[in-house]
PDB file of N, H, CA, C and O in Angstrom:
ATOM      1  N   MET A   1      73.177  78.890 102.869  1.00  0.00           N
ATOM      2  CA  MET A   1      73.081  77.944 103.963  1.00  0.00           C
ATOM      3  C   MET A   1      74.051  78.359 105.069  1.00  0.00           C
ATOM      4  O   MET A   1      75.017  79.081 104.824  1.00  0.00           O
ATOM      5  N   LYS A   2      73.783  77.900 106.268  1.00  0.00           N
ATOM      6  H   LYS A   2      72.998  77.313 106.467  1.00  0.00           H
ATOM      7  CA  LYS A   2      74.649  78.224 107.401  1.00  0.00           C
ATOM      8  C   LYS A   2      75.635  77.094 107.639  1.00  0.00           C
ATOM      9  O   LYS A   2      75.312  75.917 107.485  1.00  0.00           O
ATOM     10  N   TYR A   3      76.862  77.488 108.023  1.00  0.00           N
ATOM     11  H   TYR A   3      77.125  78.445 108.148  1.00  0.00           H
ATOM     12  CA  TYR A   3      77.940  76.542 108.266  1.00  0.00           C
ATOM     13  C   TYR A   3      78.654  76.907 109.558  1.00  0.00           C
ATOM     14  O   TYR A   3      78.770  78.082 109.907  1.00  0.00           O
ATOM     15  N   PHE A   4      79.140  75.870 110.273  1.00  0.00           N
ATOM     16  H   PHE A   4      79.047  74.916 109.989  1.00  0.00           H
ATOM     17  CA  PHE A   4      79.994  76.062 111.441  1.00  0.00           C
ATOM     18  C   PHE A   4      81.440  76.048 110.983  1.00  0.00           C
ATOM     19  O   PHE A   4      81.813  75.258 110.116  1.00  0.00           O
ATOM     20  N   VAL A   5      82.256  76.917 111.560  1.00  0.00           N
ATOM     21  H   VAL A   5      81.953  77.559 112.264  1.00  0.00           H
ATOM     22  CA  VAL A   5      83.687  76.944 111.273  1.00  0.00           C
ATOM     23  C   VAL A   5      84.358  75.941 112.206  1.00  0.00           C
ATOM     24  O   VAL A   5      84.136  75.971 113.416  1.00  0.00           O
ATOM     25  N   THR A   6      85.181  75.048 111.643  1.00  0.00           N
ATOM     26  H   THR A   6      85.361  75.024 110.660  1.00  0.00           H
ATOM     27  CA  THR A   6      85.835  74.001 112.431  1.00  0.00           C
ATOM     28  C   THR A   6      87.147  74.494 113.035  1.00  0.00           C
ATOM     29  O   THR A   6      87.627  75.579 112.707  1.00  0.00           O
ATOM     30  N   ASP A   7      87.716  73.685 113.920  1.00  0.00           N
ATOM     31  H   ASP A   7      87.326  72.803 114.187  1.00  0.00           H
ATOM     32  CA  ASP A   7      88.996  74.013 114.559  1.00  0.00           C
ATOM     33  C   ASP A   7      90.150  74.036 113.567  1.00  0.00           C
ATOM     34  O   ASP A   7      91.162  74.689 113.818  1.00  0.00           O
ATOM     35  N   THR A   8      90.017  73.342 112.454  1.00  0.00           N
ATOM     36  H   THR A   8      89.195  72.811 112.249  1.00  0.00           H
ATOM     37  CA  THR A   8      91.107  73.265 111.477  1.00  0.00           C
ATOM     38  C   THR A   8      91.083  74.406 110.468  1.00  0.00           C
ATOM     39  O   THR A   8      91.956  74.476 109.603  1.00  0.00           O
ATOM     40  N   ALA A   9      90.117  75.288 110.558  1.00  0.00           N
ATOM     41  H   ALA A   9      89.407  75.231 111.260  1.00  0.00           H
ATOM     42  CA  ALA A   9      89.985  76.381 109.591  1.00  0.00           C
ATOM     43  C   ALA A   9      91.088  77.420 109.766  1.00  0.00           C
ATOM     44  O   ALA A   9      91.514  77.693 110.888  1.00  0.00           O
ATOM     45  N   PRO A  10      91.550  77.999 108.658  1.00  0.00           N
ATOM     46  CA  PRO A  10      92.516  79.099 108.733  1.00  0.00           C
ATOM     47  C   PRO A  10      91.798  80.374 109.191  1.00  0.00           C
ATOM     48  O   PRO A  10      90.579  80.360 109.362  1.00  0.00           O
ATOM     49  N   PRO A  11      92.529  81.472 109.392  1.00  0.00           N
ATOM     50  CA  PRO A  11      91.896  82.718 109.851  1.00  0.00           C
ATOM     51  C   PRO A  11      90.856  83.286 108.885  1.00  0.00           C
ATOM     52  O   PRO A  11      89.991  84.063 109.291  1.00  0.00           O
ATOM     53  N   ARG A  12      90.935  82.904 107.611  1.00  0.00           N
ATOM     54  H   ARG A  12      91.638  82.273 107.281  1.00  0.00           H
ATOM     55  CA  ARG A  12      89.952  83.372 106.626  1.00  0.00           C
ATOM     56  C   ARG A  12      89.303  82.180 105.931  1.00  0.00           C
ATOM     57  O   ARG A  12      89.985  81.264 105.473  1.00  0.00           O
ATOM     58  N   VAL A  13      87.991  82.209 105.863  1.00  0.00           N
ATOM     59  H   VAL A  13      87.437  82.953 106.236  1.00  0.00           H
ATOM     60  CA  VAL A  13      87.222  81.183 105.156  1.00  0.00           C
ATOM     61  C   VAL A  13      86.345  81.914 104.147  1.00  0.00           C
ATOM     62  O   VAL A  13      85.568  82.796 104.510  1.00  0.00           O
ATOM     63  N   ALA A  14      86.476  81.543 102.891  1.00  0.00           N
ATOM     64  H   ALA A  14      87.107  80.826 102.596  1.00  0.00           H
ATOM     65  CA  ALA A  14      85.723  82.183 101.800  1.00  0.00           C
ATOM     66  C   ALA A  14      85.908  83.699 101.825  1.00  0.00           C
ATOM     67  O   ALA A  14      84.977  84.453 101.541  1.00  0.00           O
ATOM     68  N   GLY A  15      87.117  84.133 102.166  1.00  0.00           N
ATOM     69  H   GLY A  15      87.873  83.520 102.397  1.00  0.00           H
ATOM     70  CA  GLY A  15      87.438  85.554 102.171  1.00  0.00           C
ATOM     71  C   GLY A  15      86.992  86.313 103.405  1.00  0.00           C
ATOM     72  O   GLY A  15      87.146  87.532 103.465  1.00  0.00           O
ATOM     73  N   ARG A  16      86.446  85.625 104.382  1.00  0.00           N
ATOM     74  H   ARG A  16      86.321  84.634 104.333  1.00  0.00           H
ATOM     75  CA  ARG A  16      85.951  86.276 105.603  1.00  0.00           C
ATOM     76  C   ARG A  16      86.818  85.894 106.790  1.00  0.00           C
ATOM     77  O   ARG A  16      87.276  84.756 106.893  1.00  0.00           O
ATOM     78  N   ARG A  17      87.042  86.847 107.685  1.00  0.00           N
ATOM     79  H   ARG A  17      86.670  87.771 107.602  1.00  0.00           H
ATOM     80  CA  ARG A  17      87.771  86.548 108.922  1.00  0.00           C
ATOM     81  C   ARG A  17      86.843  85.745 109.837  1.00  0.00           C
ATOM     82  O   ARG A  17      85.696  86.122 110.077  1.00  0.00           O
ATOM     83  N   VAL A  18      87.374  84.627 110.338  1.00  0.00           N
ATOM     84  H   VAL A  18      88.306  84.320 110.143  1.00  0.00           H
ATOM     85  CA  VAL A  18      86.568  83.745 111.184  1.00  0.00           C
ATOM     86  C   VAL A  18      87.410  83.168 112.312  1.00  0.00           C
ATOM     87  O   VAL A  18      88.640  83.212 112.279  1.00  0.00           O
ATOM     88  N   LYS A  19      86.719  82.627 113.311  1.00  0.00           N
ATOM     89  H   LYS A  19      85.720  82.591 113.337  1.00  0.00           H
ATOM     90  CA  LYS A  19      87.341  81.869 114.393  1.00  0.00           C
ATOM     91  C   LYS A  19      86.602  80.546 114.495  1.00  0.00           C
ATOM     92  O   LYS A  19      85.449  80.437 114.079  1.00  0.00           O
ATOM     93  N   ALA A  20      87.261  79.551 115.043  1.00  0.00           N
ATOM     94  H   ALA A  20      88.198  79.640 115.381  1.00  0.00           H
ATOM     95  CA  ALA A  20      86.617  78.250 115.243  1.00  0.00           C
ATOM     96  C   ALA A  20      85.353  78.434 116.072  1.00  0.00           C
ATOM     97  O   ALA A  20      85.357  79.137 117.083  1.00  0.00           O
ATOM     98  N   GLY A  21      84.281  77.801 115.639  1.00  0.00           N
ATOM     99  H   GLY A  21      84.278  77.230 114.818  1.00  0.00           H
ATOM    100  CA  GLY A  21      83.013  77.890 116.343  1.00  0.00           C
ATOM    101  C   GLY A  21      82.071  78.938 115.792  1.00  0.00           C
ATOM    102  O   GLY A  21      80.886  78.941 116.127  1.00  0.00           O
ATOM    103  N   ASP A  22      82.582  79.844 114.937  1.00  0.00           N
ATOM    104  H   ASP A  22      83.545  79.842 114.664  1.00  0.00           H
ATOM    105  CA  ASP A  22      81.713  80.843 114.315  1.00  0.00           C
ATOM    106  C   ASP A  22      80.713  80.159 113.396  1.00  0.00           C
ATOM    107  O   ASP A  22      80.950  79.049 112.921  1.00  0.00           O
ATOM    108  N   THR A  23      79.608  80.821 113.153  1.00  0.00           N
ATOM    109  H   THR A  23      79.415  81.723 113.538  1.00  0.00           H
ATOM    110  CA  THR A  23      78.631  80.374 112.169  1.00  0.00           C
ATOM    111  C   THR A  23      78.618  81.403 111.052  1.00  0.00           C
ATOM    112  O   THR A  23      78.475  82.599 111.301  1.00  0.00           O
ATOM    113  N   ILE A  24      78.767  80.930 109.810  1.00  0.00           N
ATOM    114  H   ILE A  24      78.883  79.958 109.607  1.00  0.00           H
ATOM    115  CA  ILE A  24      78.749  81.836 108.666  1.00  0.00           C
ATOM    116  C   ILE A  24      77.725  81.348 107.652  1.00  0.00           C
ATOM    117  O   ILE A  24      77.411  80.160 107.584  1.00  0.00           O
ATOM    118  N   GLU A  25      77.220  82.274 106.875  1.00  0.00           N
ATOM    119  H   GLU A  25      77.475  83.240 106.930  1.00  0.00           H
ATOM    120  CA  GLU A  25      76.261  81.919 105.833  1.00  0.00           C
ATOM    121  C   GLU A  25      76.945  82.061 104.482  1.00  0.00           C
ATOM    122  O   GLU A  25      77.474  83.122 104.149  1.00  0.00           O
ATOM    123  N   LEU A  26      76.929  80.980 103.710  1.00  0.00           N
ATOM    124  H   LEU A  26      76.500  80.119 103.981  1.00  0.00           H
ATOM    125  CA  LEU A  26      77.571  80.944 102.400  1.00  0.00           C
ATOM    126  C   LEU A  26      76.645  80.288 101.388  1.00  0.00           C
ATOM    127  O   LEU A  26      75.761  79.509 101.743  1.00  0.00           O
ATOM    128  N   THR A  27      76.867  80.618 100.121  1.00  0.00           N
ATOM    129  H   THR A  27      77.586  81.251  99.832  1.00  0.00           H
ATOM    130  CA  THR A  27      76.168  79.899  99.057  1.00  0.00           C
ATOM    131  C   THR A  27      76.830  78.536  98.909  1.00  0.00           C
ATOM    132  O   THR A  27      77.943  78.329  99.394  1.00  0.00           O
ATOM    133  N   ASP A  28      76.160  77.616  98.250  1.00  0.00           N
ATOM    134  H   ASP A  28      75.256  77.784  97.857  1.00  0.00           H
ATOM    135  CA  ASP A  28      76.740  76.291  98.022  1.00  0.00           C
ATOM    136  C   ASP A  28      78.051  76.394  97.253  1.00  0.00           C
ATOM    137  O   ASP A  28      79.008  75.679  97.548  1.00  0.00           O
ATOM    138  N   THR A  29      78.091  77.280  96.274  1.00  0.00           N
ATOM    139  H   THR A  29      77.313  77.862  96.034  1.00  0.00           H
ATOM    140  CA  THR A  29      79.297  77.452  95.465  1.00  0.00           C
ATOM    141  C   THR A  29      80.451  77.975  96.309  1.00  0.00           C
ATOM    142  O   THR A  29      81.569  77.472  96.202  1.00  0.00           O
ATOM    143  N   ALA A  30      80.196  78.977  97.147  1.00  0.00           N
ATOM    144  H   ALA A  30      79.287  79.385  97.234  1.00  0.00           H
ATOM    145  CA  ALA A  30      81.242  79.560  97.985  1.00  0.00           C
ATOM    146  C   ALA A  30      81.728  78.573  99.045  1.00  0.00           C
ATOM    147  O   ALA A  30      82.884  78.632  99.462  1.00  0.00           O
ATOM    148  N   ALA A  31      80.857  77.672  99.480  1.00  0.00           N
ATOM    149  H   ALA A  31      79.918  77.624  99.141  1.00  0.00           H
ATOM    150  CA  ALA A  31      81.202  76.732 100.547  1.00  0.00           C
ATOM    151  C   ALA A  31      81.889  75.472 100.047  1.00  0.00           C
ATOM    152  O   ALA A  31      82.493  74.753 100.843  1.00  0.00           O
ATOM    153  N   ARG A  32      81.815  75.185  98.765  1.00  0.00           N
ATOM    154  H   ARG A  32      81.324  75.769  98.118  1.00  0.00           H
ATOM    155  CA  ARG A  32      82.287  73.901  98.233  1.00  0.00           C
ATOM    156  C   ARG A  32      83.740  73.601  98.621  1.00  0.00           C
ATOM    157  O   ARG A  32      84.004  72.549  99.202  1.00  0.00           O
ATOM    158  N   TYR A  33      84.681  74.487  98.319  1.00  0.00           N
ATOM    159  H   TYR A  33      84.467  75.342  97.847  1.00  0.00           H
ATOM    160  CA  TYR A  33      86.092  74.230  98.616  1.00  0.00           C
ATOM    161  C   TYR A  33      86.318  74.122 100.124  1.00  0.00           C
ATOM    162  O   TYR A  33      86.985  73.199 100.592  1.00  0.00           O
ATOM    163  N   GLU A  34      85.764  75.059 100.873  1.00  0.00           N
ATOM    164  H   GLU A  34      85.222  75.808 100.493  1.00  0.00           H
ATOM    165  CA  GLU A  34      85.989  75.089 102.324  1.00  0.00           C
ATOM    166  C   GLU A  34      85.451  73.822 102.993  1.00  0.00           C
ATOM    167  O   GLU A  34      86.066  73.311 103.929  1.00  0.00           O
ATOM    168  N   ALA A  35      84.329  73.321 102.528  1.00  0.00           N
ATOM    169  H   ALA A  35      83.830  73.737 101.768  1.00  0.00           H
ATOM    170  CA  ALA A  35      83.765  72.094 103.091  1.00  0.00           C
ATOM    171  C   ALA A  35      84.640  70.895 102.748  1.00  0.00           C
ATOM    172  O   ALA A  35      84.871  70.034 103.598  1.00  0.00           O
ATOM    173  N   GLN A  36      85.129  70.830 101.507  1.00  0.00           N
ATOM    174  H   GLN A  36      84.941  71.529 100.817  1.00  0.00           H
ATOM    175  CA  GLN A  36      86.000  69.721 101.105  1.00  0.00           C
ATOM    176  C   GLN A  36      87.313  69.748 101.874  1.00  0.00           C
ATOM    177  O   GLN A  36      87.893  68.696 102.144  1.00  0.00           O
ATOM    178  N   ALA A  37      87.790  70.939 102.230  1.00  0.00           N
ATOM    179  H   ALA A  37      87.319  71.794 102.010  1.00  0.00           H
ATOM    180  CA  ALA A  37      89.032  71.077 102.985  1.00  0.00           C
ATOM    181  C   ALA A  37      88.825  70.826 104.477  1.00  0.00           C
ATOM    182  O   ALA A  37      89.797  70.740 105.227  1.00  0.00           O
ATOM    183  N   GLY A  38      87.569  70.707 104.917  1.00  0.00           N
ATOM    184  H   GLY A  38      86.779  70.777 104.307  1.00  0.00           H
ATOM    185  CA  GLY A  38      87.286  70.455 106.331  1.00  0.00           C
ATOM    186  C   GLY A  38      87.279  71.707 107.180  1.00  0.00           C
ATOM    187  O   GLY A  38      87.334  71.622 108.407  1.00  0.00           O
ATOM    188  N   HIS A  39      87.210  72.870 106.552  1.00  0.00           N
ATOM    189  H   HIS A  39      87.165  72.939 105.555  1.00  0.00           H
ATOM    190  CA  HIS A  39      87.224  74.131 107.293  1.00  0.00           C
ATOM    191  C   HIS A  39      85.854  74.501 107.838  1.00  0.00           C
ATOM    192  O   HIS A  39      85.749  75.263 108.799  1.00  0.00           O
ATOM    193  N   ILE A  40      84.796  73.960 107.224  1.00  0.00           N
ATOM    194  H   ILE A  40      84.881  73.340 106.444  1.00  0.00           H
ATOM    195  CA  ILE A  40      83.431  74.237 107.664  1.00  0.00           C
ATOM    196  C   ILE A  40      82.616  72.952 107.601  1.00  0.00           C
ATOM    197  O   ILE A  40      82.984  71.995 106.921  1.00  0.00           O
ATOM    198  N   ARG A  41      81.500  72.955 108.327  1.00  0.00           N
ATOM    199  H   ARG A  41      81.202  73.733 108.880  1.00  0.00           H
ATOM    200  CA  ARG A  41      80.550  71.848 108.220  1.00  0.00           C
ATOM    201  C   ARG A  41      79.152  72.440 108.287  1.00  0.00           C
ATOM    202  O   ARG A  41      78.933  73.482 108.904  1.00  0.00           O
ATOM    203  N   LEU A  42      78.226  71.775 107.656  1.00  0.00           N
ATOM    204  H   LEU A  42      78.403  70.928 107.154  1.00  0.00           H
ATOM    205  CA  LEU A  42      76.852  72.251 107.577  1.00  0.00           C
ATOM    206  C   LEU A  42      76.248  72.371 108.969  1.00  0.00           C
ATOM    207  O   LEU A  42      76.371  71.464 109.793  1.00  0.00           O
ATOM    208  N   ALA A  43      75.603  73.484 109.218  1.00  0.00           N
ATOM    209  H   ALA A  43      75.503  74.221 108.549  1.00  0.00           H
ATOM    210  CA  ALA A  43      74.944  73.717 110.505  1.00  0.00           C
ATOM    211  C   ALA A  43      73.482  73.354 110.350  1.00  0.00           C
ATOM    212  O   ALA A  43      72.651  74.213 110.056  1.00  0.00           O
ATOM    213  N   SER A  44      73.164  72.080 110.548  1.00  0.00           N
ATOM    214  H   SER A  44      73.839  71.382 110.787  1.00  0.00           H
ATOM    215  CA  SER A  44      71.779  71.624 110.417  1.00  0.00           C
ATOM    216  C   SER A  44      71.178  71.427 111.795  1.00  0.00           C
ATOM    217  O   SER A  44      71.898  71.294 112.785  1.00  0.00           O
ATOM    218  N   SER A  45      69.877  71.410 111.853  1.00  0.00           N
ATOM    219  H   SER A  45      69.293  71.518 111.049  1.00  0.00           H
ATOM    220  CA  SER A  45      69.219  71.214 113.144  1.00  0.00           C
ATOM    221  C   SER A  45      69.545  69.843 113.714  1.00  0.00           C
ATOM    222  O   SER A  45      69.603  69.677 114.933  1.00  0.00           O
ATOM    223  N   GLU A  46      69.761  68.844 112.833  1.00  0.00           N
ATOM    224  H   GLU A  46      69.714  68.979 111.844  1.00  0.00           H
ATOM    225  CA  GLU A  46      70.127  67.515 113.308  1.00  0.00           C
ATOM    226  C   GLU A  46      71.521  67.525 113.934  1.00  0.00           C
ATOM    227  O   GLU A  46      71.751  66.867 114.948  1.00  0.00           O
ATOM    228  N   ALA A  47      72.448  68.268 113.335  1.00  0.00           N
ATOM    229  H   ALA A  47      72.261  68.803 112.511  1.00  0.00           H
ATOM    230  CA  ALA A  47      73.817  68.307 113.850  1.00  0.00           C
ATOM    231  C   ALA A  47      73.865  69.009 115.202  1.00  0.00           C
ATOM    232  O   ALA A  47      74.640  68.620 116.075  1.00  0.00           O
ATOM    233  N   GLU A  48      73.049  70.033 115.377  1.00  0.00           N
ATOM    234  H   GLU A  48      72.420  70.349 114.667  1.00  0.00           H
ATOM    235  CA  GLU A  48      73.056  70.787 116.626  1.00  0.00           C
ATOM    236  C   GLU A  48      72.431  70.001 117.774  1.00  0.00           C
ATOM    237  O   GLU A  48      72.787  70.208 118.934  1.00  0.00           O
ATOM    238  N   THR A  49      71.503  69.102 117.457  1.00  0.00           N
ATOM    239  H   THR A  49      71.214  68.933 116.515  1.00  0.00           H
ATOM    240  CA  THR A  49      70.789  68.376 118.506  1.00  0.00           C
ATOM    241  C   THR A  49      71.110  66.889 118.497  1.00  0.00           C
ATOM    242  O   THR A  49      70.331  66.076 118.994  1.00  0.00           O
ATOM    243  N   ALA A  50      72.245  66.541 117.936  1.00  0.00           N
ATOM    244  H   ALA A  50      72.878  67.202 117.532  1.00  0.00           H
ATOM    245  CA  ALA A  50      72.618  65.126 117.849  1.00  0.00           C
ATOM    246  C   ALA A  50      72.763  64.540 119.248  1.00  0.00           C
ATOM    247  O   ALA A  50      73.316  65.174 120.147  1.00  0.00           O
ATOM    248  N   VAL A  51      72.269  63.346 119.414  1.00  0.00           N
ATOM    249  H   VAL A  51      71.820  62.831 118.684  1.00  0.00           H
ATOM    250  CA  VAL A  51      72.350  62.648 120.694  1.00  0.00           C
ATOM    251  C   VAL A  51      73.481  61.641 120.608  1.00  0.00           C
ATOM    252  O   VAL A  51      73.570  60.872 119.652  1.00  0.00           O
ATOM    253  N   GLU A  52      74.344  61.651 121.614  1.00  0.00           N
ATOM    254  H   GLU A  52      74.272  62.277 122.391  1.00  0.00           H
ATOM    255  CA  GLU A  52      75.450  60.700 121.636  1.00  0.00           C
ATOM    256  C   GLU A  52      74.924  59.313 121.980  1.00  0.00           C
ATOM    257  O   GLU A  52      73.996  59.180 122.778  1.00  0.00           O
ATOM    258  N   PRO A  53      75.513  58.279 121.383  1.00  0.00           N
ATOM    259  CA  PRO A  53      75.090  56.919 121.725  1.00  0.00           C
ATOM    260  C   PRO A  53      75.470  56.596 123.163  1.00  0.00           C
ATOM    261  O   PRO A  53      76.403  57.194 123.699  1.00  0.00           O
ATOM    262  N   PRO A  54      74.770  55.666 123.795  1.00  0.00           N
ATOM    263  CA  PRO A  54      75.095  55.317 125.182  1.00  0.00           C
ATOM    264  C   PRO A  54      76.502  54.749 125.283  1.00  0.00           C
ATOM    265  O   PRO A  54      77.003  54.115 124.353  1.00  0.00           O
ATOM    266  N   SER A  55      77.126  54.986 126.423  1.00  0.00           N
ATOM    267  H   SER A  55      76.719  55.500 127.178  1.00  0.00           H
ATOM    268  CA  SER A  55      78.483  54.476 126.614  1.00  0.00           C
ATOM    269  C   SER A  55      78.454  52.964 126.796  1.00  0.00           C
ATOM    270  O   SER A  55      77.406  52.384 127.081  1.00  0.00           O
ATOM    271  N   LYS A  56      79.605  52.334 126.630  1.00  0.00           N
ATOM    272  H   LYS A  56      80.456  52.805 126.399  1.00  0.00           H
ATOM    273  CA  LYS A  56      79.698  50.878 126.765  1.00  0.00           C
ATOM    274  C   LYS A  56      79.358  50.421 128.177  1.00  0.00           C
ATOM    275  O   LYS A  56      78.861  49.311 128.368  1.00  0.00           O
ATOM    276  N   ALA A  57      79.621  51.266 129.163  1.00  0.00           N
ATOM    277  H   ALA A  57      80.025  52.167 129.008  1.00  0.00           H
ATOM    278  CA  ALA A  57      79.374  50.894 130.553  1.00  0.00           C
ATOM    279  C   ALA A  57      77.880  50.721 130.831  1.00  0.00           C
ATOM    280  O   ALA A  57      77.500  49.970 131.730  1.00  0.00           O
ATOM    281  N   SER A  58      77.035  51.410 130.067  1.00  0.00           N
ATOM    282  H   SER A  58      77.343  52.020 129.337  1.00  0.00           H
ATOM    283  CA  SER A  58      75.603  51.320 130.347  1.00  0.00           C
ATOM    284  C   SER A  58      74.939  50.117 129.684  1.00  0.00           C
ATOM    285  O   SER A  58      73.777  49.829 129.970  1.00  0.00           O
ATOM    286  N   LYS A  59      75.646  49.409 128.809  1.00  0.00           N
ATOM    287  H   LYS A  59      76.590  49.643 128.577  1.00  0.00           H
ATOM    288  CA  LYS A  59      75.071  48.236 128.153  1.00  0.00           C
ATOM    289  C   LYS A  59      75.040  47.062 129.127  1.00  0.00           C
ATOM    290  O   LYS A  59      75.953  46.880 129.933  1.00  0.00           O
ATOM    291  N   THR A  60      73.988  46.282 129.037  1.00  0.00           N
ATOM    292  H   THR A  60      73.247  46.430 128.383  1.00  0.00           H
ATOM    293  CA  THR A  60      73.877  45.112 129.908  1.00  0.00           C
ATOM    294  C   THR A  60      74.035  43.844 129.092  1.00  0.00           C
ATOM    295  O   THR A  60      73.695  43.799 127.910  1.00  0.00           O
ATOM    296  N   LYS A  61      74.554  42.822 129.741  1.00  0.00           N
ATOM    297  H   LYS A  61      74.830  42.859 130.701  1.00  0.00           H
ATOM    298  CA  LYS A  61      74.693  41.523 129.078  1.00  0.00           C
ATOM    299  C   LYS A  61      73.385  40.771 129.231  1.00  0.00           C
ATOM    300  O   LYS A  61      72.686  40.897 130.235  1.00  0.00           O
ATOM    301  N   GLY A  62      73.073  39.985 128.210  1.00  0.00           N
ATOM    302  H   GLY A  62      73.642  39.883 127.394  1.00  0.00           H
ATOM    303  CA  GLY A  62      71.863  39.235 128.403  1.00  0.00           C
ATOM    304  C   GLY A  62      71.480  38.447 127.294  1.00  0.00           C
ATOM    305  O   GLY A  62      70.458  37.761 127.347  1.00  0.00           O
TER     306      GLY A  62
END
């Protein structure tokens, strides 16, 4: 599966040199520790195209 490297990741994730924002492909087993530590997150199509909720200013009273 593909994973995004987070800002909190160290210079090496699962034995590979990485930078924040990189995308790496790992097996579920190889990704388990890094995901629990917050160093990576799943790169899903939903995560890439997530829509932010409307801001409070755009809500109307009624």
